[in-house]
C-alpha positions as CSV (number, residue, x, y, z in Angstrom):
1,M,23.4,8.7,-30.8
2,N,25.7,10.6,-29.0
3,S,24.6,9.2,-25.6
4,P,26.8,6.6,-25.1
5,K,29.9,8.6,-25.9
6,I,29.0,11.2,-23.3
7,S,28.2,8.4,-20.9
8,S,31.5,7.1,-21.4
9,F,33.1,9.8,-21.7
10,G,31.6,10.8,-18.1
11,S,32.6,7.7,-16.7
12,I,36.9,8.0,-17.4
13,V,36.4,11.6,-16.1
14,A,34.6,10.3,-12.4
15,I,37.4,8.0,-12.8
16,L,40.1,10.6,-13.3
17,I,38.6,12.9,-10.7
18,C,38.8,10.2,-7.9
19,L,42.1,9.3,-8.9
20,T,43.7,12.7,-9.5
21,G,41.7,15.1,-7.9
22,A,39.0,17.6,-9.2
23,N,41.5,20.5,-9.6
24,A,42.7,19.0,-13.0
25,F,39.1,19.4,-14.4
26,A,37.6,22.3,-12.5
27,I,34.6,24.0,-14.0
28,D,34.6,28.0,-14.3
29,E,31.4,28.7,-12.5
30,K,31.1,31.8,-14.2
31,A,31.3,30.5,-17.9
32,A,28.6,27.9,-16.8
33,P,26.2,29.4,-14.4
34,H,23.3,27.2,-15.4
35,A,25.2,23.7,-14.3
36,T,22.5,21.3,-12.8
37,K,24.4,18.4,-13.2
38,P,25.8,16.4,-10.0
39,A,28.9,17.8,-8.2
40,I,31.9,16.2,-9.8
41,D,34.0,16.3,-6.9
42,C,35.0,12.8,-5.7
43,P,33.3,12.1,-2.1
44,L,36.0,9.8,-0.9
45,R,38.6,12.6,-1.4
46,K,36.8,14.5,1.1
47,H,37.0,11.8,3.7
48,G,40.6,11.9,2.8
49,V,40.5,7.9,1.4
50,D,42.9,7.5,-1.1
51,P,41.4,5.7,-4.0
52,H,44.5,3.5,-4.8
53,A,44.2,1.7,-1.5
54,L,40.3,0.3,-2.5
55,R,39.3,-3.2,-3.9
56,P,40.0,-3.7,-7.6
57,F,37.4,-2.7,-9.8
58,A,37.2,-6.5,-11.0
59,E,35.9,-7.6,-7.5
60,V,34.0,-4.6,-6.5
61,E,31.8,-5.4,-9.9
62,T,31.4,-8.8,-9.4
63,Y,29.6,-7.8,-5.8
64,I,27.5,-5.4,-7.3
65,E,26.3,-8.0,-10.0
66,F,25.5,-10.1,-7.0
67,L,23.6,-7.2,-5.6
68,E,21.9,-6.5,-8.7
69,R,21.3,-9.6,-10.1
70,P,17.9,-9.4,-11.9
71,D,15.9,-12.9,-9.5
72,R,16.6,-10.0,-6.8
73,A,13.6,-8.0,-7.9
74,E,11.0,-11.0,-7.9
75,W,11.4,-10.9,-4.1
76,Q,12.9,-7.8,-3.1
77,K,10.1,-5.9,-5.2
78,P,11.7,-2.5,-5.1
79,D,9.4,-0.8,-6.9
80,S,6.6,-2.0,-5.3
81,V,8.5,-1.0,-1.8
82,V,9.1,2.3,-3.2
83,E,5.1,2.8,-4.5
84,A,4.2,1.5,-0.9
85,L,6.2,4.7,0.4
86,A,3.8,7.2,-1.3
87,L,6.5,9.7,-1.6
88,S,5.2,13.1,-2.5
89,G,8.1,13.6,-4.9
90,N,9.9,16.5,-3.0
91,E,11.2,14.7,0.1
92,T,14.9,14.8,1.0
93,I,15.4,11.2,1.7
94,A,18.7,9.4,3.4
95,N,19.3,5.5,2.1
96,L,21.2,4.1,4.9
97,G,23.8,1.3,3.9
98,A,22.9,2.0,0.0
99,G,25.8,-0.6,-1.3
100,S,25.5,-0.8,-4.8
101,G,22.4,1.8,-4.7
102,Y,19.8,-0.5,-5.9
103,F,17.2,1.5,-3.6
104,S,18.8,4.9,-4.2
105,F,18.3,5.1,-7.5
106,R,14.9,4.1,-7.6
107,L,14.0,6.6,-4.6
108,A,15.9,9.2,-6.4
109,A,13.4,8.7,-9.5
110,A,10.4,9.1,-7.3
111,V,11.4,12.1,-5.8
112,P,12.1,14.1,-8.8
113,K,12.0,17.5,-6.8
114,G,13.8,16.3,-3.6
115,K,17.2,14.4,-3.0
116,V,18.3,11.1,-2.0
117,W,21.8,11.0,0.1
118,A,23.5,7.2,-0.7
119,I,25.3,6.7,2.8
120,D,27.5,3.6,3.2
121,I,30.4,2.9,5.1
122,E,32.7,0.7,2.1
123,P,34.3,3.5,0.0
124,E,33.9,1.3,-3.2
125,M,30.3,1.4,-3.1
126,I,30.5,5.4,-2.8
127,R,32.5,5.6,-5.7
128,H,30.2,3.2,-7.8
129,I,27.0,5.5,-6.9
130,H,29.1,8.7,-7.7
131,H,30.4,7.8,-10.9
132,K,26.7,5.7,-11.8
133,A,24.8,9.0,-10.7
134,L,27.5,11.6,-13.0
135,T,27.3,8.8,-16.2
136,T,23.5,8.5,-15.7
137,Q,22.9,12.1,-15.0
138,V,21.1,11.7,-12.1
139,S,21.1,15.2,-10.4
140,N,19.1,14.3,-7.2
141,I,21.8,11.7,-5.7
142,E,24.7,12.2,-3.6
143,S,27.0,9.3,-2.1
144,V,28.1,10.0,1.4
145,L,30.6,8.1,2.8
146,T,30.0,7.3,7.0
147,A,31.6,5.2,9.4
148,L,30.1,1.7,11.0
149,D,28.8,3.3,14.1
150,D,27.6,6.3,12.7
151,P,24.0,6.7,11.6
152,S,24.1,10.4,11.1
153,V,21.8,11.7,8.4
154,P,22.0,15.6,6.8
155,E,20.2,18.0,8.1
156,G,16.2,18.1,7.1
157,T,16.0,14.7,6.2
158,D,12.3,13.5,6.0
159,L,12.6,9.5,5.3
160,V,15.5,7.3,6.4
161,F,15.2,4.1,4.1
162,V,17.1,1.4,5.7
163,C,17.1,-2.3,4.2
164,D,18.7,-5.3,5.2
165,V,21.4,-3.5,7.8
166,L,20.3,-3.2,10.9
167,H,20.9,-7.0,11.7
168,H,24.5,-5.9,10.7
169,V,24.7,-3.1,13.4
170,Q,25.9,-4.5,16.5
171,E,25.1,-1.7,19.2
172,Q,21.8,-1.6,17.9
173,S,20.0,0.2,20.8
174,A,22.7,3.2,20.6
175,W,22.7,3.5,17.0
176,L,19.2,4.0,16.4
177,K,19.0,6.4,19.5
178,R,21.9,8.0,17.4
179,L,19.7,8.1,14.1
180,Q,16.6,10.1,16.1
181,G,18.8,12.3,17.7
182,A,19.8,13.4,14.0
183,L,16.3,13.8,12.8
184,R,13.6,16.3,12.8
185,P,10.2,15.4,14.9
186,G,8.1,14.0,12.4
187,A,10.6,12.4,10.1
188,K,10.1,8.9,9.3
189,I,12.4,5.9,8.8
190,A,11.1,2.9,6.9
191,L,12.8,-0.3,7.9
192,I,13.1,-3.8,6.1
193,E,14.5,-6.7,7.5
194,F,14.3,-10.8,7.2
195,R,11.8,-12.4,8.9
196,E,12.5,-15.2,11.0
197,G,12.3,-19.0,9.8
198,E,13.9,-21.0,7.4
199,L,13.6,-18.7,4.1
200,P,15.2,-19.1,0.8
201,Q,16.6,-15.6,1.2
202,G,18.4,-13.8,4.0
203,P,20.7,-14.2,6.7
204,P,21.7,-16.9,8.8
205,E,18.6,-17.2,11.9
206,A,20.9,-16.3,14.2
207,M,21.5,-12.7,12.8
208,K,17.8,-12.4,12.4
209,I,15.8,-9.7,14.4
210,S,12.4,-10.6,15.4
211,R,9.2,-8.1,14.6
212,P,8.7,-7.8,18.4
213,E,12.6,-7.4,19.1
214,I,12.4,-4.6,15.9
215,L,9.5,-3.1,18.0
216,R,11.2,-2.7,21.1
217,L,14.5,-1.6,19.7
218,M,12.7,1.2,17.9
219,N,10.3,2.0,20.6
220,G,13.3,2.3,23.0
221,A,14.5,5.1,20.7
222,G,11.9,7.1,20.4
223,F,10.4,6.1,17.2
224,R,6.4,4.8,16.6
225,L,5.3,2.5,14.4
226,V,2.9,4.3,11.9
227,S,2.6,1.1,9.2
228,D,3.1,-2.1,8.7
229,H,3.5,-3.5,4.8
230,V,3.0,-6.6,5.8
231,D,1.6,-8.0,2.2
232,V,4.5,-6.1,-0.1
233,L,7.3,-8.7,0.7
234,P,7.2,-12.2,0.9
235,Y,10.5,-12.8,3.2
236,Q,11.0,-9.5,4.9
237,H,9.3,-6.8,7.1
238,F,8.4,-4.1,6.1
239,L,7.5,-1.4,8.5
240,V,7.4,2.4,9.2
241,F,8.4,4.7,11.6
242,E,7.8,8.0,12.7
243,R,10.2,10.3,15.0
């Protein structure tokens, strides 16, 4: 009965922290040594981002609603994708281009003893994921702001999950080589990109990356194909590579 009030209060506190800084809401670690909630520091302030300069909430919420629209699951099949990854539950996952956290929170649920880094270049998306993790008490997800040309992932990452992102990258070979350099041997990258041809969903044809080109790019960056989930998604390639 009280959970809605708790979530509402948590959301307000998270917003105030991003607007005013964490010091006003500092927690005495000695008084609460066993706290397991997500870190409450605003991830934007760590990068010197002024929260007052972000796009209005209403504008951002419209975009988030588009990303999270119910009919997307009919063809994106997020639960089937996560299931196909056959996670053991303790992996460290980096979700590059996390957006609204569409996959990030599903991945976090699949690795209760692991961690998900939700990484994106949009401060508004980082703010959204951070607030959602706090208000829904998801303790194993952390949002990270990055730069457009920086695919760096935290040390110890076991799996990089990249959905509908690579076709937005201008210098794809260089981007992938930087990503390869940040991963340990044996780490994997799950890559989802729209197939060629006329489809009811996806980017313009000129932006799509063919399967042979994906393989060329990945092999050139030092990755080898280990699985091709050709039957999972109706409109997209779903390939898993290993460093």
